[in-house]
C-alpha positions in Angstrom: 8.2 28.0 -1.5 9.6 29.3 1.7 11.0 26.7 4.2 7.9 27.3 6.3 5.5 26.8 3.3 7.4 23.6 2.3 7.1 22.3 5.9 3.4 22.9 6.0 2.9 21.1 2.6 5.0 18.1 3.7 3.6 17.8 7.2 0.0 17.3 6.0 -1.1 13.7 6.3 1.9 12.6 8.4 1.7 11.0 11.8 5.1 12.1 13.2 8.2 13.9 12.0 11.5 13.5 14.0 12.0 16.3 14.0 10.1 19.3 12.6 12.8 21.7 13.6 15.5 19.6 11.9 13.4 19.3 8.7 12.9 23.1 8.7 16.6 23.6 9.2 17.3 21.3 6.2 14.9 23.2 4.0 16.7 26.4 5.0 20.0 25.0 3.7 18.6 25.8 0.2 20.0 22.6 -1.4 18.2 19.6 -2.9 17.8 17.1 -0.1 18.3 13.3 -0.5 14.9 11.8 0.2 14.8 8.0 0.6 12.0 5.5 0.9 12.4 1.7 0.8 10.1 -0.9 -0.5 10.6 -4.6 0.0 9.2 -6.4 -3.1 7.2 -9.0 -1.1 4.2 -8.8 -3.4 3.9 -8.0 -7.1 1.2 -5.3 -7.0 1.3 -1.8 -5.6 -2.0 -0.6 -3.9 -3.3 2.6 -2.5 -1.6 1.9 0.8 1.8 2.1 -0.9 0.9 5.3 -2.7 0.7 7.2 0.6 4.5 7.1 0.7 4.8 7.6 -3.0 2.6 10.7 -2.9 4.7 12.2 -0.1 7.8 11.4 -2.2 6.2 13.2 -5.2 5.6 16.3 -3.0 9.3 16.4 -2.1 10.1 15.8 -5.8 7.9 18.8 -6.8 9.8 20.9 -4.3 13.0 20.1 -6.2 14.5 17.5 -3.9 16.4 14.3 -5.0 14.1 11.2 -4.7 15.6 7.7 -4.2 13.2 4.9 -4.6 14.9 2.0 -2.9 13.9 -1.6 -3.8 15.0 -3.8 -0.9 15.8 -6.9 -3.0 18.5 -7.9 -0.5 16.5 -7.1 2.7 13.5 -8.9 1.3 15.5 -12.1 1.6 15.8 -11.4 5.3 12.2 -10.3 5.8 11.0 -7.3 7.7 9.8 -8.5 11.1 7.6 -5.4 11.6 4.1 -6.4 12.8 4.9 -10.1 12.5 4.0 -12.5 15.3 5.9 -15.4 13.7 8.9 -16.1 11.5 8.4 -14.9 7.9 8.7 -17.5 5.1 11.9 -16.9 3.1 11.3 -15.6 -0.4 13.1 -16.9 -3.5 15.3 -14.6 -5.6 13.1 -15.4 -8.6 10.0 -14.1 -6.8 11.9 -11.0 -5.5 13.2 -10.2 -9.0 9.8 -10.6 -10.6 8.1 -8.4 -8.0 10.8 -5.8 -8.2 10.3 -5.5 -12.0 6.6 -4.9 -11.5 7.3 -2.3 -8.8 9.5 -0.3 -11.2 6.8 -0.3 -13.8 4.1 0.9 -11.4 5.8 3.6 -9.3 6.0 6.0 -12.2 2.2 6.3 -12.2 3.0 8.6 -9.2 6.6 9.7 -9.5 8.3 11.5 -12.3 10.6 8.9 -13.9 13.1 11.5 -15.1 13.6 12.8 -11.6 13.6 9.5 -9.7 16.6 7.4 -8.9 15.7 3.7 -8.5 18.3 1.7 -6.6 18.6 -1.9 -5.3 20.1 -2.4 -1.9 21.7 -5.7 -3.0 24.3 -3.5 -4.9 25.9 -2.5 -1.6 24.6 -4.9 1.1 25.8 -8.0 -0.8 29.3 -6.6 -0.7 29.5 -6.3 3.1 31.9 -8.9 4.5 31.7 -10.6 7.9 33.9 -7.9 9.5 31.6 -5.2 8.1 28.6 -7.0 9.6 30.3 -7.3 13.0 31.0 -3.6 13.0 27.4 -2.9 12.1 26.0 -5.1 14.8 28.2 -3.4 17.4 26.0 -0.3 17.1 22.9 -2.0 18.6 22.2 -4.2 21.6 20.0 -7.2 22.3 18.2 -5.2 25.0 17.4 -2.5 22.4 16.0 -5.1 20.0 13.9 -6.8 22.6 12.4 -3.5 23.7 10.8 -3.3 20.2 7.1 -3.9 20.6 6.7 -6.8 18.2 9.9 -8.6 19.4 8.9 -8.1 23.0 5.5 -9.6 22.4 6.9 -12.6 20.7 9.6 -13.1 23.3 7.2 -12.9 26.2 4.8 -15.4 24.5 7.7 -17.9 23.8 7.6 -17.5 20.0 10.8 -17.8 18.0 12.8 -14.7 17.0 15.7 -15.4 14.6 19.0 -13.6 14.8 18.4 -12.8 11.1 15.4 -10.6 12.2 17.6 -8.6 14.5 19.8 -7.9 11.4 17.0 -6.4 9.3 16.7 -3.0 11.0 20.5 -2.7 10.9 20.5 -3.4 7.2 17.8 -0.8 6.6 19.6 1.7 8.7 22.8 1.0 6.7 20.9 1.9 3.5 20.6 5.4 4.9 24.3 5.5 5.7 25.3 4.4 2.2 22.9 6.8 0.5 23.6 9.6 2.9 19.9 10.3 3.3 18.7 13.6 4.6 15.1 12.3 5.0 13.7 8.8 5.2 10.0 8.2 4.7 8.1 5.2 6.1 4.8 4.0 7.6 4.3 4.7 11.3 4.8 1.0 12.0 8.4 1.4 10.7 9.5 3.8 13.5 12.1 1.4 15.0 13.7 0.7 11.6 13.7 4.4 10.6 15.3 5.5 13.9 17.9 2.9 13.4 18.9 4.8 10.3 19.5 8.0 12.4 21.4 6.0 15.0 23.7 4.4 12.5 24.3 7.6 10.6 25.5 9.3 13.8 27.8 6.2 14.5 29.3 6.7 11.0 29.8 10.4 11.6 27.0 11.5 9.4 24.3 14.1 10.1 21.2 12.1 11.2 18.3 11.9 8.7 14.9 13.3 9.5 12.4 10.6 10.0 9.0 11.3 8.4 6.2 8.8 9.1 2.9 8.4 7.3 -0.3 6.7 8.6 -1.2 3.1 7.5 -4.1 3.3 5.1 -7.1 1.2 6.1 -8.4 -1.1 3.4 -11.9 -1.2 2.0 -13.1 -3.0 5.2 -12.4 0.2 7.1 -10.7 -1.7 9.9 -7.5 -3.4 8.9 -4.4 -2.0 7.2 -4.7 -2.4 3.4 -3.2 -5.7 2.6 -3.5 -8.1 -0.3 -3.7 -11.1 2.1 -6.8 -9.6 3.7 -8.5 -8.9 0.3 -9.2 -5.3 1.2 -6.9 -3.6 -1.3 -7.4 -1.1 -4.2 -4.6 -1.8 -6.7 -3.3 1.0 -8.8 -3.3 -1.4 -11.8 -7.0 -2.3 -11.1 -9.4 -1.5 -13.9 -11.0 2.0 -13.7 -14.5 0.8 -12.9 -13.1 -1.6 -10.3 -11.2 1.2 -8.5 -14.3 3.5 -8.7 -16.6 0.8 -7.3 -14.3 0.0 -4.4 -14.1 3.6 -3.4 -17.8 4.0 -3.5 -18.1 1.0 -1.2 -16.2 2.5 1.7 -17.7 4.3 4.7 -18.2 8.1 4.8 -15.6 8.3 7.7 -13.0 6.4 5.7 -13.8 8.6 2.7 -12.7 11.7 4.6 -9.5 9.9 5.7 -8.7 8.9 2.1 -9.2 12.6 1.1 -6.8 13.7 3.8 -4.1 11.1 3.1 -4.4 10.6 -0.7 -5.3 14.1 -2.0 -4.5 17.7 -1.4 -8.2 18.8 -1.5 -9.4 21.2 1.1 -11.2 19.0 3.7 -13.6 21.8 4.7 -14.8 22.1 1.1 -15.3 18.3 1.0 -17.4 18.4 4.2 -19.8 20.9 2.7 -20.7 18.5 -0.1 -23.4 15.8 0.1 -21.5 12.6 1.2 -22.5 10.8 -2.0 -21.2 13.6 -4.2 -18.0 13.9 -2.3 -17.4 10.2 -2.6 -18.2 10.2 -6.3 -15.6 13.0 -6.7 -13.0 11.1 -4.7 -13.6 7.9 -6.7 -13.2 9.8 -10.0 -10.1 11.6 -8.7 -8.4 8.3 -7.6 -9.1 6.6 -10.9 -7.5 9.6 -12.7 -4.4 9.3 -10.5 -3.5 6.1 -12.3 -5.5 6.2 -15.6 -6.3 8.9 -18.2 -8.9 11.5 -17.0 -11.4 10.2 -19.6 -11.4 6.9 -17.8 -12.4 8.6 -14.6 -15.4 10.2 -16.3 -16.3 6.9 -18.0 -16.1 5.0 -14.7 -18.4 7.5 -13.0 -21.0 7.2 -15.8 -20.9 3.4 -15.6 -21.3 3.4 -11.9 -24.2 5.9 -11.9 -26.0 4.1 -14.7 -25.5 0.7 -13.0 -26.1 1.5 -9.4 -27.9 4.8 -9.1 -30.3 4.0 -11.9 -30.3 0.2 -11.4 -29.2 -0.5 -14.9 -27.1 -3.6 -15.7 -23.6 -2.9 -17.0 -22.7 -3.7 -20.6 -20.6 -6.7 -21.6 -21.5 -8.9 -18.6 -19.4 -12.1 -18.8 -21.4 -15.3 -19.7 -21.1 -18.8 -18.5 -22.9 -21.8 -20.1 -24.5 -24.1 -17.5 -23.5 -27.7 -17.6 -25.4 -30.4 -15.7 -23.8 -31.3 -12.3 -22.0 -28.0 -11.7 -22.4 -26.1 -8.5 -22.7 -22.3 -8.1 -19.5 -22.0 -5.9 -17.5 -23.8 -8.5 -18.7 -21.6 -11.3 -18.0 -18.4 -9.3 -14.5 -19.6 -8.6 -13.6 -20.9 -12.0 -14.7 -17.7 -13.7 -12.6 -15.7 -11.3 -15.7 -13.7 -10.2 -14.5 -14.5 -6.7 -11.0 -15.5 -5.5 -12.0 -18.9 -4.1 -14.8 -21.3 -3.3 -14.6 -20.2 0.3 -15.2 -16.6 -0.7 -18.2 -17.7 -2.8 -19.6 -19.6 0.2 -19.1 -16.5 2.4 -20.9 -14.2 0.0 -23.8 -16.6 -0.2 -24.0 -16.9 3.5 -24.0 -13.1 3.8 -26.9 -12.9 1.2 -24.6 -11.0 -1.2 -25.4 -13.2 -4.2 -28.7 -12.7 -6.1 -30.2 -14.2 -9.3 -32.4 -11.8 -11.2 -32.8 -9.8 -8.0 -33.6 -12.7 -5.8 -31.3 -13.6 -2.9 -29.6 -17.0 -3.1 -29.5 -18.5 0.4 -28.0 -22.0 -0.4 -24.8 -22.9 -2.1 -26.6 -25.9 -3.6 -29.0 -23.5 -5.3 -30.3 -25.2 -8.5 -28.6 -23.4 -11.5 -30.9 -21.4 -13.8 -30.4 -19.0 -16.7 -30.3 -15.3 -15.8 -28.0 -12.6 -14.3 -26.2 -13.2 -11.1 -25.0 -10.2 -9.0 -22.2 -11.0 -6.7 -21.5 -8.4 -4.1 -22.0 -4.8 -5.2 -20.1 -4.7 -8.4 -19.7 -8.1 -10.0 -22.1 -9.8 -12.5 -22.2 -13.1 -14.3 -24.8 -14.2 -16.8 -25.8 -17.9 -16.8 -26.9 -19.2 -20.2 
């Protein structure tokens, strides 16, 4: 590709590039660029929201550039303050190491393992001495930190901000210095941290990295950022039919956004299709990103047989009724729902049926038959 063609490909689905001219100039240098993206292993599973960055990394990789997947095992101990309105609970090294191991096994569903360098920032950050940290901190000011939106909000409301949180963006920025990054990728909520990398590189007499920001992907609720804590995620390790069903549950507007951010499909062509067909194609496409193509076809058949033709899926899990049990307990213990509270919420929302009849009361008298929980979950009481 020409530098202009590369720029057009990379710019799709981004919210901001600082700066486009600098990125084009780097492409014109005709050498493999060092592309860095960092992930703090604060949760064990990678979801579609994470893959927005991974897919952008894969685009750079396909263009022949050097991809560095940085696992922030050291910075995870500090905790990224981005978007936080309170102090983050400190993670244990055991949790960090466990999550980091699962990250490594999952990212290669998107990236080419032979062309990806995986690094841990503890390898260099743990070696910084107190003098090094003093020198690093001299390149930023308290006023600069407090101008940051999330810190400013917390400061004005009287909520605590630890000095450790001020250190986080400096450490992330130093990662770019150590790796001599040409480009750093991050979500658009990471702008402060990403720009700190540029600032520190200049302070250390390096050419500043280009900052490329991607949008935060909304979860299945269509409102909030995809987050495991909000229960609105689509995990790349989810079963194919689960991924398919979750995609089919999103709104038509969110479907178009997923097409734009998660695929390279022509959006004009998508808009010409019937919304249901375009959503079916998207669901199959996303399943096939993380599973064999045969699983995408199979998941589509299962979905259409189950929901379009109102057929029950095969192999519905069974649960034997025992006297004295309650419905919310059964749904929780079988892992059909994540908790009793979720079961109560679904019942209140009239999202639980028995043989097609809505269950209105959590104290509903148990009876044999098929329960449907939400749009995609089933349990047979026997």
